[in-house]
ROTIKOL-600056 format. One record per residue: residue in three letters; x, y, z of N, C-alpha, C in turn. Coordinates in steps of 0.001 Angstrom, whole numbers, padded with zeros to 6 digits, always signed. Atoms other than C-alpha are relative to their C-alpha. Layout:
<sites>
AlaXYZXYZXYZ
...
</sites>
This chain:
<sites>
Met-001377-000603-000024+042223+157122+136098+001079-000905-000342
Leu-000961+001022+000308+044092+153870+135895-000032-000363-001424
Arg+000155+000293+001405+042655+153190+132460+000700+001059-000900
Thr-000589-001098+000650+043836+156641+131335+001515-000130-000071
Lys-001415+000170-000122+047359+156009+132523+000517-001208-000924
Leu-000432+001180+000824+047536+152598+130805-000003+000380-001535
Phe+000085-000391+001455+046436+154065+127435+001115+000992-000303
Ala-001064-000984+000244+048960+156868+127762+001335-000805-000091
Leu-001191+000785+000104+051729+154307+128435+000134-000767-001354
Leu+000035+000707+001299+050672+152208+125398+000249+000968-001123
Ala-000215-000975+001114+050608+155274+123163+001434+000302-000090
Ser-001346-000349-000034+054108+156158+124266+000847-001118-000598
Val-000704+001133+000535+055414+152643+123552-000250-000068-001479
Ser+000314+000086+001434+053640+152612+120156+000796+001040-000794
Leu-000652-000987+000686+055171+155933+119163+001523-000214-000082
Leu-001285+000316-000014+058581+154757+120123+000384-001162-000966
Ala-000242+001088+000836+058171+151710+117974-000185+000302-001436
Leu+000294-000396+001431+057080+153560+114774+001216+000020-000889
Pro-001117-000148+000871+060563+154271+113367+000637-001420-000449
Val-000637+001353+000384+061579+150544+113462-000502-000496-001306
Ala+000497+000553+001282+059308+149746+110491+000814+000485-001195
Ala-000792-000592+001178+061512+151955+108243+001400-000427-000099
Gln-001304+000441+000085+064705+150292+109050+000274-001128-000936
Gln-000429+000880+001096+066503+147624+107100-000621-001382+000047
Ile+000644+001268+000052+064381+144673+108041-001275-000001-000838
Ser+001281-000086+000588+061320+145977+106282+000100-000434-001576
Gly+000142+000299+001422+060160+144635+102803-001134+000704-000625
Ser+001128-000638+000685+057518+145569+100313-000584-000974-000972
Ile+000689+000823+001035+054916+144086+097959-000618+000986-000972
Thr+000586-000791+001054+053855+145642+094701-000662-000910-001019
Gly+000643+000753+001013+051609+144531+091890-000925+000891-000879
Thr+000874-000747+000972+049289+145621+089011-001308-000746-000204
Val+001295+000602+000079+045582+144957+088789-000599+000299-001394
Arg+000589-000240+001323+044054+144495+085293-001254-000806-000184
Asp+001171+000868+000378+040906+143124+083627+000477-000922-001114
Ser-000394+001032+001091+040807+140446+080950+000481+000650-001316
Gln-000473-000621+001165+041493+143022+078320+001299+000710+000188
Gln-001248-000577-000407+044730+144105+080095-000052+001475+000273
Ala+000226-001381-000442+043250+147443+080962+000225+000145+001538
Ala-000211-000260-001475+044340+148919+084377-001370+000206+000741
Ile+001144-000255-000751+041700+148803+087072+000353+000998+001045
Val-000313-001012-000907+041692+152025+088932-000942-000029+001235
Gly+000776-000092-001194+040547+152433+092523-000385-001328+000642
Ala+000365+001180-000611+040380+148777+093342+000580+000000+001471
Lys-000399+000061-001345+040535+148148+097076+000910-001274+000290
Val-000924+001086-000181+043557+146065+098073+000268-000072+001502
Thr-000191+000216-001377+043810+144642+101559+001054-001046+000259
Leu-001051+000888-000294+046904+143030+102956-000075-000305+001535
Thr+000161+000385-001415+046690+141040+106213+001223-000902+000406
Asn-001081+000822-000627+049475+139769+108400-000673-001190+000643
Lys+000731+001177-000503+048423+136149+109091+000233-000286+001416
Ala-000301+000330-001416+050213+135731+112431-000627+000984+000946
Gln+000447-001054-000932+049051+139049+113937-001380+000465-000328
Gly+001355-000466+000344+045808+139749+112124-000071+001402-000330
Thr+000075-001428+000413+046764+143294+111383-000196+000202-001492
Ala+000373-000167+001441+045469+144622+107984+000299+001449-000408
Arg-000224-001275+000611+046496+147494+105720-000832+000008-001295
Glu+000947-000199+001187+044091+148817+102968+000457+001242-000723
Ile-000333-001153+000871+045034+150986+099958-000894-000207-001337
Thr+000701+000124+001298+043526+151532+096453+001065+000107-001160
Thr-000948-000062+001114+045207+151075+093098-000067+001419-000625
Asn-000144-001308+000592+046402+154215+091243-000565-000028-001413
Ala+000493-000072+001381+045687+155376+087697+000551-000942-000985
Glu-000620+001095+000837+047973+152699+086318-000361-001438+000576
Gly+000435+001335-000651+046271+149905+088489+001042-000567+000864
Ile-001169+000532-000794+049412+149653+090638-000297+000229+001510
Phe+000065-000082-001496+049379+148975+094393+001349-000184+000496
Phe-001251+000034-000504+052390+149345+096662-000134-000055+001528
Phe-000049+000083-001478+052728+148153+100366+001487+000106+000447
Asn-001309-000131-000543+055757+149417+102187-000072+001058+001233
Pro-000911+001210-000226+057258+149014+104735-000822-001156+000593
Leu+000555+001266-000504+056327+145458+105701+000935-000742+000788
Gln-000701+000812-000859+057570+143458+108601+000158-001417-000618
Pro-000103+001323+000478+058867+139972+107726-001078-000912+000559
Ala+001178+000827-000490+055831+137660+107848-000638-000568-001278
Glu+000862+000579+001025+053266+135720+105803-001231+000862-000086
Tyr+001161-000841+000218+050487+137750+104206-000978-000530-000853
Asp+001103+000288+000881+047135+137337+102594-000459+001185-000629
Leu+000359-001234+000825+046081+139675+099792-001443-000237-000501
Val+001400-000029+000520+042471+140496+098873-000172+001273-000815
Ile+000295-001113+000877+041417+142693+095963-001482+000046-000367
Glu+001489-000163+000298+037876+144036+095425-000163+001154-000786
Ser+000388-001063+000826+036422+146091+092718-001410-000241-000592
Ser+001293+000144+000472+032897+146737+091591-000071-000549-001429
Gly+000167+000608+001294+031808+144506+088689+000937-001189-000259
Phe-000912+001191+000114+034600+141865+089313-000090-000869+001185
Lys-000091+000930-001102+034926+138840+091376+001192+000408+000950
Lys-000999-000266-001043+036853+139155+094661+001246-000923-000259
Tyr-001169+000737+000258+040444+138025+094250+000702-000211+001395
Glu-000744+000236-001230+042350+136373+097174+001261-000823-000333
Gln-001172+000736+000149+045955+135260+097207+000616-000195+001460
Lys-000452+000312-001353+047263+133469+100345+001473-000296+000065
Asp-001335+000514-000330+050612+132832+101991+001050+000712-000841
Ile-001058-000784+000699+052745+135586+100397+001032+000177+001066
Lys-001122-000040-001046+056052+135192+102365+000837+001148-000298
Val-000971-001137+000117+058048+138404+102919+001055-000263+001029
Phe-001171+000032-000876+061519+137964+104320+000605+001290+000157
Ala-000618-001278-000278+063756+140698+105620+000560+000567-001368
Asn-000515-000752+001197+064480+143322+102899-000590-000435-001215
Asp+000486+000488+001237+062428+141499+100248-000807+001105-000688
Arg+000805-000955+000760+061112+143629+097445-000723-000924-001076
Ile+000724+000976+000794+058408+141411+095919-000914+000742-000908
Ala+000865-000547+001143+056757+142252+092599-000790-001146-000413
Leu+000904+001112+000411+053695+140046+092033-000259+000059-001438
Pro+000436+000023+001389+052723+138976+088526-001249+000748-000135
Asp+001311-000707+000205+049863+140992+086981-001163-000852+000435
Ile+001267+000725-000512+046578+140164+088640-001092+000381-000876
Val+001066-000236+000906+043720+139772+086275-001316-000326+000791
Leu+001229+000232-000663+040307+140183+087854-001046-000453-001026
Glu+001028+000555+000832+037382+138198+086382-001269+000708+000227
Val+001317-000701-000046+034040+139847+085545-001014-000912+000823
Gly+000961+000644-000829+031415+138916+088139-000378+000743+001207
Ala+000514-000683-001276+029831+139744+091502+001042-000070+001063
Leu-000919+000078-001175+031842+140614+094620-000234-001195+000899
Thr+000284+001140-000810+030091+137701+096298+000748-001208-000531
Glu-000789+001110+000462+032140+135387+094103+001439+000310+000180
Thr-001313-000158-000420+035675+134764+095002+000951-000874-000870
Val-001068+000757+000654+038798+133635+093053+001142-000118+000997
Thr-001059+000117-001059+041337+132232+095484+001127-000747-000591
Val-001253+000658+000453+044936+131437+094718+000665-000556+001284
Glu-000509+000694-001183+046038+128878+097264+001491-000118-000023
Ala-001464+000190+000105+049571+128325+096030+000503+000622-001379
Ser-000519-000484+001231+051807+129830+093420+001488-000456-000085
Val-001388+000314+000198+055287+129387+091980+000863+000724+000855
Ala-000951-000658-000929+058367+130449+093954+000083+001453-000454
Gln-000032-001449+000218+058470+134205+094243+001491+000369-000366
Leu-001357-000437+000280+061532+135689+092487+000245+001461+000314
Gln-000416-001373-000295+063451+138778+093481+000234+000756-001295
Thr-000184-000730+001300+062877+141050+090503+000135+001418+000227
Gln-000035-001398-000237+062925+144420+092158+001439+000491+000239
Ser-001364-000362-000245+066664+144344+092853+000947-001148-000556
Ala-000892+001018+000563+069797+142468+091580+000787-000739+001078
Glu-000739+000589-001015+070894+141218+094916-000083-001584-000070
Arg+000049+001519-000179+071779+137561+095571+000042-000215+001524
Ala+000095+000217-001410+070730+136379+098996-000513-001408+000319
Gly+000521+001242-000553+069918+133385+101093-000757+000304+001377
Val+000738-000275-001194+067305+133218+103912+000020-001295+000843
Val+000154+001072-000951+067393+130967+106999-001121+000245+000934
Thr+001143-000312-000760+064051+130757+108692+000198-000353+001501
Gly-000070+000308-001402+063428+130507+112416-000133-001439+000294
Arg+000127+001482-000172+062436+126877+112096+001310-000720-000311
Gln-001316+000598+000339+065707+125993+110378+001057+000297+000992
Val-000939-000379-001036+067664+127911+112969-000074-000962+001195
Val+000226+000891-001188+066182+125687+115703+000320-001406-000360
Asp-000234+001328+000338+066382+122517+113720+001315-000453-000408
Ile-001359+000336+000424+069837+122665+112334+000945-000161+001190
Gln-000866+000221-001119+072381+121269+114781+001266+000961-000041
Thr-001187-000803-000231+075165+123533+116040+000743-000425+001226
Ser-000762+000507-001205+077894+122495+118440+000091+001139+001084
Gln-000177-001007-000960+078156+125941+120127-001224+000908+000079
Arg+001190-000843-000009+074587+127286+119634+000194+001370-000503
Asn-000250-001366+000605+075925+130110+117565-000666+000026-001369
Phe+000753-000058+001254+073606+131127+114728+000855+000247-001184
Leu-000894-000251+001090+076528+132221+112634+000484-001293-000637
Asp-000520+001255+000501+077480+128528+112226-000925-000427-001135
Ile+000890+000450+000992+074426+128121+109996+000136+000654-001315
Val-000200-000713+001345+075581+130559+107308+000666-000908-000993
Arg-000630+000875+000956+077534+127685+105816-000985-000701-000913
Thr+001004+000578+000857+074232+126428+104426-000420+000896-001201
Val+000366-000909+001056+073944+129417+102123+001001-000050-001181
Pro-000921+000093+001160+075429+129065+098598+000877+001167-000169
Gly-000980-001062+000174+078578+131094+097992+000774+000411+001268
Ile-000671-000333-001268+079685+131109+101656+001014-001002+000369
Val-001061+000766-000576+082960+129773+102950+000081+000455+001494
Tyr+000133-000378-001421+082771+129690+106754+001079-000715+000880
Thr-001051+000598-000820+085682+129201+109202-000224+000384+001478
Gly+000249-000367-001367+084074+130698+112392-000108+001448+000287
Gly+000109-001442-000308+082716+133976+113562-000383+000851-001120
Leu+000408-000838+001111+081678+136993+111572+001182+000193-000946
Gly-001177-000246+000879+085230+137549+110284+000411-001265-000731
Gly-000373+001241+000723+085312+133935+109173-000995-000261-001156
Ile+000951+000183+001025+082472+134449+106697+000541+000631-001303
Gln-000495-000572+001251+083774+134845+103109-001151-000301-001027
Ala+001064+000099+000960+080970+135487+100631+000465+000270-001448
Asn-000450-000154+001462+081784+134925+096954+001462+000621-000165
Gly-001477-000417+000078+085538+135532+097595+000258+001231+000653
Asn-000280-001178-000654+085106+138684+099563+000718-000236+001353
Arg-000779+000174-001262+087287+139256+102676-001019-000113+001196
Gly+000748+000162-001175+085935+138230+106058-000127+001335+000846
Asn+000155-001240-000751+086558+141725+107475-000813+001094-000713
Gln+000773-000884+000784+084240+143296+104911-001510-000242+000132
Asn+001447+000313-000124+080979+141897+106216-000671+001033+000850
Asn+000804-000849-000772+078209+143807+107850-001039-000774+000743
Phe+000963+000750-000852+075870+142546+110647-001000+000995+000627
Thr+001045-000816-000753+072561+144142+111798-000921-000913+000711
Leu+001066+000723-000860+070087+143047+114432-001253+000869+000031
Asp+001203-000725+000131+066578+144164+113666+000182+001318-000666
Gly-000262-001231+000797+067949+146788+111299+001060+000864+000630
Val-001006-000855-000757+070488+148224+113832+001386-000645-000147
Asn-001342+000421+000245+074194+147947+113007+000584-000562+001309
Ala-000587+000628-001157+075930+145534+115510+001343-000502-000180
Val-001274+000397+000322+079363+145231+114040+001054+000687+000938
Asp-001162-000657-000709+082575+145834+116136+000756+000800-001060
Thr-000711-000778+001042+083771+148752+114008+001502+000182+000225
Gly-001407-000097-000241+087158+148700+115613+000808-001055-000817
Ser-000681+000980+000815+088108+145442+113855-000835-000419-001223
Asn+000952+000451+001096+085021+144863+111574+000032-001454-000211
Gly+000011+001399+000127+085432+141253+112308-000771-000742+001118
Gly+000778+000584-001160+083152+140667+115359-001296+000762+000042
Thr+001355-000544-000340+079668+141415+116622-000094+000426+001497
His+000245-000419-001346+078458+143167+119716-000933-000897+000699
Thr+000987+000871-000686+075901+140529+120405-000101-001404-000688
Asn+000329+001282+000533+075079+136881+119946-001341-000398+000472
Val+001376+000275-000302+071424+136286+119816-000321-001434+000217
Asn+000304+001411-000195+070127+133072+121281-000856-000546-001080
Leu+000645+000664+001150+068801+130634+118664-001449+000063+000055
Asp+001434+000139-000100+065326+130416+120053-000750+001298-000052
Ala+000610-001287+000060+064746+134160+119804+000039+000518-001400
Ile-000226-000539+001405+065596+134411+116030-001245-000422-000776
Gly+001150+000305+000965+062637+134683+113638+000513-000365-001343
Glu-000683+000353+001276+064908+134564+110586+001251+000786-000126
Phe-001063-000922+000335+068065+135928+109236+000330-000233-001505
Lys-000191-000042+001401+068928+136885+105673+001499+000388-000258
Ile-001397-000311+000384+072410+136942+104061+000068+000457-001470
Ile-000144-000526+001388+072960+139101+100980+001448-000158-000315
Thr-001386+000327+000304+076101+137853+099368+000647+000946-000981
Asn-000574-001048+000864+076576+140463+096612-001223+000859-000559
Ser+000951-000918+000624+074846+143308+094774-001000+000543+000946
Gln+000844-000427-001077+073498+144714+097994-000734+001346-000392
Pro+000736-001282+000194+070838+147503+097890+000769+001184+000614
Ala-000777-001262-000493+071985+151142+098720+000027+000006+001422
Glu-000026-000128-001372+071070+150802+102319+001034-000801+000676
Phe-001071+000832-000614+073838+148246+102828+001329+000370-000636
Gly-001239-000456+000713+076613+150345+101310+001208+000134+000909
Arg-001171-000137-000881+078841+150216+104347+001099-000997-000259
Ser-001021+001073+000210+080688+146984+103448-000266-000641-001276
Ser+000137+000669+001309+081471+145095+100239-000196-001444+000201
Gly+000182+001440-000191+081159+141614+101877-001479-000297+000177
Ala+001307+000508-000332+078110+139739+103085-000741+000973+000989
Ala+000813-000792-000911+075217+141762+104625-000901-000931+000743
Ile+000723+000924-000709+073776+139698+107390-001012+000694+000979
Asn+001023-000694-000717+070441+140827+108872-000796-001004+000859
Val+000757+000902-000929+068978+139008+111904-001243+000710+000458
Val+001311-000546-000484+065295+139523+112774-000464-000833+001093
Thr+000512+000782-001085+064105+138513+116200-001483-000293-000065
Lys+001371+000361+000003+060774+136970+116829-000898+001106+000504
Ser+001015-000998-000522+057611+139052+117477-001203-000705+000433
Gly+001193+000725-000449+054392+138226+119152-001060-000078-001026
Thr+001014+000286+000948+051350+136968+117392-001376+000121+000656
Arg+001266-000019-000572+047637+136826+117955-000197-000991+001091
Asp+000073+001053-000939+048033+133578+119959+001191+000066+000918
Leu-001137-000045-000962+050102+133226+123115+000843-001266-000192
His-000912+001158+000170+053117+130961+122565+001152+000196+000987
Ala-001032+000015-000884+055846+130011+125008+000832-001277-000126
Thr-000902+001136+000061+058883+127688+124954+000982+000083+001143
Gly-001072+000093-000948+061463+126532+127478+001012-001027-000461
Tyr-000987+000862+000472+064701+124720+126937+001136-000069+000955
Trp-001245+000251-000742+067831+123313+128588+000970-000671-000876
Phe-001132+000658+000812+071071+122575+126758+001170-000227+000863
Tyr-001011+000361-000887+073707+120697+128593+001111-000810-000827
Arg-001127+000684+000611+077137+119528+127480+001194-000119+001045
His-001008+000300-001030+079831+117923+129659+001188-000645-000702
Asp-001172+000459+000630+083472+117120+128860+000119-001595+000140
Ser-000124+001414-000169+082986+113515+130146-000612-000786-001198
Leu+000596+000640+001179+080976+112804+126985+000907+000228-001277
Asn-000851-000327+001171+083800+114145+124708+001152-000972+000000
Ala-001228+000676+000133+086752+112154+123383+001183+001034+000072
Asn-001180-000805-000091+090245+113458+124059+000583+000227-001433
Thr-000554-000231+001284+092121+114932+121148+001137-000855-000323
Trp-001133+000843+000291+094691+112998+119296+001330+000475+000591
Arg-001173-000590-000485+097421+115365+120280+000192-000161+001492
Asn-000065+000245-001468+096570+115184+123998+000298-001462+000321
Asn-000323+001385-000283+096516+111427+123847+001412-000345-000292
Phe-001367+000318+000374+099855+111302+122050+001009+000531+001000
Glu-000964-000637-000858+101502+113593+124540-000388-000182+001534
Gly+000345+000449-001356+099784+112126+127668-000672+001087+000785
Arg+000719-001027-000696+097650+115192+128560-001427-000356+000200
Ala+001459+000262-000349+094266+114992+130169-000998+000743-000934
Arg+001085-000573+000806+091040+115851+128348-000327+001423+000516
Gln+000353-001343-000439+090071+119541+128318-001322+000063+000716
Arg+001282-000233-000674+087302+120734+130647-000823+000970-000837
Arg+000870-000806+000786+084670+122058+128362-001458-000352+000393
Arg+001363+000343-000464+081196+122314+129763-000981+001256-000443
Gln+001080-000970+000359+077990+124192+128612-001285-000308+000721
Asn+001246+000200-000694+074932+124660+130662-000965+001198-000301
Trp+000748-001112+000405+072425+126907+129008-001557-000366+000183
Ala+001492+000068-000313+068749+127387+130025-000635+001288-000447
Gly+000649-001140+000420+066159+129747+128691-001469-000229-000272
Tyr+001377+000021+000372+062595+130510+127755-000372+001241-000852
Asn+000564-001192+000718+060567+132822+125599-001486-000016-000069
Val+001418-000060-000025+057006+133983+125521-000397+001289-000860
Gly+000469-001019+000863+055030+136052+123043-001403-000111-000349
Gly+001415+000020+000231+051519+137095+122211-000625+001421-000023
Pro+000589-001350+000015+049003+139876+122178+000114+000678+001405
Val+000006-000712-001257+049072+142672+124833-001500+000201+000369
Leu+001367-000156-000454+045801+142457+126744+000023+000675+001388
Leu+000075-000714-001262+044870+144870+129528-001322-000373+000713
Pro+001212+000344-000747+042475+143762+132317-000928+001203+000115
Phe+001063-001037-000284+039242+145737+132733-000144+000939-001124
Thr+000024-000903+001086+039564+147299+129306-000374-000771-001256
Asp+000248+000681+001244+038436+146548+125711+001225+000225-000952
Phe-001150-000217+000929+041833+147506+124306+000538-001336-000444
Asn-000568+001149+000688+043135+144976+121794-000855-001334+000163
Arg+000878+001200-000185+040108+142711+122319+000129-000958-001190
Asn-000121+000969+001164+040541+141316+118777+001375-000345-000238
Arg-001438+000464+000054+044207+140847+119374+000648+000298-001318
Asp-000554-000400+001241+045341+142757+116289+000649+001344+000038
Lys-000602-001317-000090+046917+146005+117635+001337+000051+000575
Leu-001259-000059-000744+049740+145419+120028+000416-001383+000399
Phe-000529+001343-000300+052049+142435+120632+001289+000163+000748
Phe-001262-000004-000701+054926+141544+122742+000762-001327-000173
Phe-000890+001164-000004+057901+139104+122712+001026+000205+001053
Phe-001063-000126-001039+060214+138405+125664+000707-001362+000099
Ala-000865+001121-000027+063117+136012+125797+001201+000169+000998
Gln-001164-000073-000987+065793+135231+128493+000718-001285-000213
Glu-000838+001149-000001+068761+132877+128408+001118+000195+000951
Trp-001069+000033-000939+071335+131985+131041+001026-001008-000402
Gln-001166+000894+000430+074787+130565+129985+000998-000165+001110
Arg-001071+000282-000937+077217+128939+132341+000944-000918-000686
Gln-000861+000827+000833+080260+127680+130527+001409-000076+000658
Leu-001461+000141-000224+083809+126366+131139+000576-000153-001366
Val-000602-000041+001354+085858+127289+128060+001545-000250+000125
Pro-001456+000216-000196+089445+125871+127740+000778+001117-000719
Asn-000939-000994+000619+092248+128313+127142+001021-000796-000865
Ala-001079+000587+000887+095054+127642+124669+001084-000717+000898
Leu-001033+000716-000767+097744+125194+125808+001196+000941+000311
Arg-001044-000893-000506+100407+127066+127914+001121-000906+000523
Ser-001139+000682-000405+103924+125761+128454+000897+000946+000775
Val-000765-000901-000882+105795+127321+131416+000946-000844+000872
Asn-000849+000664-001040+108445+126524+134107-000510+000368+001342
Val+000462-000132-001438+107317+126016+137703+001106-000570+000906
Pro-001043+000469-000911+109582+125388+140776-000199-001576+000193
Thr+000018+001518-000329+110461+121648+141192+000030-000208+001529
Ala-000015+000327-001473+110242+119816+144583+001366+000334+000542
Leu-001263-000303-000561+113959+120243+145008+000290+001456+000110
Glu-000143-001430-000031+113990+123870+144080-000800+000718+001145
Arg+000719-000582-001182+111394+124538+146762+000789-000210+001297
Gln-000818+000240-001232+113868+123164+149289+001309+000746-000174
Gly-001202-000713+000172+116644+125396+147913+001063-000672-000678
Asp-000957+000824+000637+118365+122661+145956-000143+000185-001507
Phe+000027-000307+001418+119216+123831+142459+001071-000840-000746
Ser-001124+000768+000588+121867+121112+141749-000504-000681-001256
Gln+000589+000625+001193+119572+119503+139169-000547+000888-001048
Ser+000723-000986+000877+118281+122644+137512+000909+000359-001139
Arg-000650-000274+001183+119242+123387+133964-000622+001180-000780
Glu+000583-001040+000961+118894+126399+131538-000532-000666-001251
Gly+000485+000558+001155+117259+125965+128247+000936-000682-000941
Asp-001013+000631+000819+120499+125173+126531+000667-001193+000697
Gly-000557+001107-000757+121273+122471+129137+001123+000359+000914
Ser-001123-000346-000896+123890+124399+131042-000567+000113+001448
Pro+000482-000015-001401+123668+124250+134931-000487+001436+000399
Val+000435-001297-000531+121741+127097+136685+000947+000312+001160
Gln-000868-000503-001189+124068+129133+139000-000804+000893+000902
Ile+000656-000798-001021+122600+130378+142256+001081+000678+000789
Lys-000983-000790-000657+124712+133082+143746-000440+000601+001356
Asp+000310-000621-001280+124865+134408+147342-000024+001471-000168
Pro+000130-001459+000282+123568+138008+147157+000927+000821+000915
Thr-000930-000793-000895+125949+139066+150018+001403-000096-000429
Thr-001390+000166+000455+129163+137744+148501+000137-000060-001545
Gly-000068+000092+001514+128287+137382+144802+000625-001267-000493
Gln-000520+001317+000369+129688+133861+144813-001036-001046-000045
Pro+000908+001110+000020+127872+130687+143901-000086-000770+001264
Phe+000075+000887-001141+126433+128645+146636+000692-001306-000234
Pro-000584+001268+000205+128315+125386+147150-001050-001015-000480
Gly+000983+001023+000505+126701+122645+145053-001276+000558-000530
Asn+001232-000553+000435+124043+125135+143896-001147-000275+000997
Arg+001005+000191-001034+122264+124537+147229+000016+001155+000975
Ile+000107-001111-000902+120946+127379+149316-000118-000613+001480
Pro+000158+000519-001425+121414+126749+153086-001341+000196+000570
Gln+001373-000060-000511+118225+126059+154953-000240+001215+000821
Asp+000198-001140-000823+118790+128881+157362-000149+001329-000751
Arg+000101-001098+000858+118841+131278+154419-001339+000105-000718
Leu+001285+000041+000731+115394+130362+153182-001098+000671+000924
Ser+001139-000688-000724+112338+132445+153996-001192-000924+000197
Ala+001128+000796-000155+109470+130607+155617-001166+000444-000789
Asp+001025-000531+000839+107004+132869+153928+000196-000302-001475
Gly-000339+000282+001404+108754+132399+150623-000373-001467-000430
Arg+000289+001336+000277+108347+128648+150918-001544-000219-000172
Lys+001499+000078+000082+104586+129060+151533-000473+000498-001327
Ile+000473-000608+001307+104231+131244+148472+000361-001021-001141
Leu-000331+001017+000975+106053+128611+146327-000962-001128-000074
Asn+001067+001149+000059+103449+126037+147393-001262+000380-000706
Phe+001118-000354+000826+100875+128012+145471+000144-000463-001460
Tyr-000245+000485+001335+102515+126859+142249-000164-001497-000080
Pro+000061+001422+000143+101759+123456+140914+001401-000694-000135
Leu-001205+000777+000257+104418+120734+140733+000064-000282-001531
Pro-000117+000267+001477+105839+119977+137217-000721-001190-000385
Asn+000728+001146+000535+103705+117674+135139+000499-000529-001286
Arg-000688+000447+001213+105928+117457+132011+001522+000120+000083
Pro-001533-000054-000159+109529+117075+133276+000675-000828-001075
Gly-000818+000739+000938+112084+116031+130753-000516-000015-001415
Val+000555-000072+001418+109882+116726+127617+000738+000977-000822
Asp-000543-001095+000683+111460+119984+126678+000745+000806+001015
Pro-000792-000800-001043+114280+121993+128354-000555+001381+000297
Asn+000544-001400-000075+112234+125184+127872-001200+000053+001005
Phe+001110+000015-000875+109350+124133+130128-000079-001300+000738
Asn+000204+001187-000755+108339+121594+132731-001572-000155+000459
Tyr+001459+000041-000317+104537+122275+133049-000794+000528-001109
Gln+001026-000425+000990+101652+122469+130618-001370-000063+000564
Ser+001388-000012-000529+098054+123420+131240-000911+000563-001128
Glu+001120-000509+000879+094791+124065+129397-001108+000350+000924
Ile+000968-000330-001062+092975+125637+132259-001217+000667-000595
Ser+001173-000583+000496+089378+126423+131558-000447+001129+000864
His+000457-001172-000792+087832+129740+132563-001552+000060-000186
Gly+001481-000162+000010+084190+130502+133412-000445+001047-000884
Leu+000555-001006+000904+082050+132447+130999-001471+000101+000217
Pro+001413-000172-000337+078718+133457+132651-000616+001052-000928
Val+000704-001084+000888+076231+135295+130282-001483-000050+000360
Gln+001437-000063-000055+072652+136406+130814-000485+000931-001079
Gln+000523-000788+001192+070683+137643+127772-001487+000186+000122
Thr+001407-000300-000021+067383+139328+127740-000362+000793-001324
Ile+000465-000615+001275+065434+140300+124586-001403+000435+000228
Val+001453-000504-000187+062269+142479+124720-000354+000620-001288
Arg+000553-000582+001143+060263+143367+121718-001496+000266+000018
</sites>
C-alpha cells in the first residue's frame, strides 16, 4: 500500500513538471546524417544522452536524413548514431545553453561494422546558425567564481559584450536600448515588475544558478515582450550523483573605509553589514524498499536555502531636532533658516514670551520626556536649515527557498 501511494505521488509530480520543458529555457539540436557519397541515410538510430543525469532520448532520421531533438534542458549531451552497414558514430560534450538552437555540421558515417566506432572528442566552437540573435552566456561556475560586492547575479551582466550596467535590471542597457525595456525570466517564467518594468520580483542566490543567458538583440519570437535585453536565469537541477554545498558570507563595516565626503564633513562611517548563510543539495530521487530509479536516470531533485541578515544604510538625512536649551523652554538662541530670531508666543495672550523663554511652570513634564526621545544636535552651525544629520541603517532580513 505504501509503495502504491509513493508511486502515485511521483506520477503526480512528474505530470506537473512536464510543461516546464516547453518554456523558454529549452533548446534544440538538429543535424543531417549522410554517407560518403552525400546521400541521406534514412532510419538511422540517433541517441542523445544527458551526461549529468544519464537520461537518454532516441529517434530515427527522416527521409532527408535529418534528426531533431526538442525541447532540451540546458546541459551537456553525448550523441550516438547507429545504422546498419556503417560504423557507429559518437560525438561527446555537446553543450546546450538556455534557448540554444544548435545545428550540427553534416555527419558523415563511414562504411563498416557497428562494432567499430568513430568518436569525436572535441569540435570547433558551436555557432548559433538557427537564429539571428546575439547573446552571451554566463555559466554557473562563472557565477560563483566572479566576485560581486552585493552577491547580486545581475552585477555579472557587465561581462557580456554590448552591455552598459549601472545597477539593477533597469540599469542594464543592451546595445543602446533603454533600461526599462528589458525582460527577465526565471526558469522560463516572467519575473519582471510590470508596474515599472525596471525591477524583478526575485533575486536568486548565486549558488542556486545553473547559468543565465542574455540576448542583447534580434530576440526570437518568444521574447517579443520587450525590445531590450532578454535575461533568462536557469536554476540548477539534480544529477545522477548526490552533491551538496554550504557557505557563509560575512561583511562588516569595520573593514570598510569611510567615504571621502563623510571624512570631509566629520561624519561617522556608515553601518553596512551582511551576514548570509546557505546550502544546497541535489541528486537522484531514491525511494527506500523499491526499485524505482535504481539506475538514477528518471527523477531528480534540487533544494536550496539562503538566509540573509543585513544592515543597509539609508540616504543622508538633514533635519532639525530640539537643542538642549529648547528642551528647557529657552529659545533665545534659536534662529529661523534666514537667520531671524524664532518668536515663541504665549497661547493665552498671543504675546511673545519675555526673552523667548517659556516659564518653567508652563512646561509639561510629559512633554519634556517626549523631547528626550529625540537625539541632540550633531551638526550645529553647519547650515541654518538643519542641525542634525543621520545615515541610519535599517535591517533587511530575507529567507529564500528554491525547490526543483
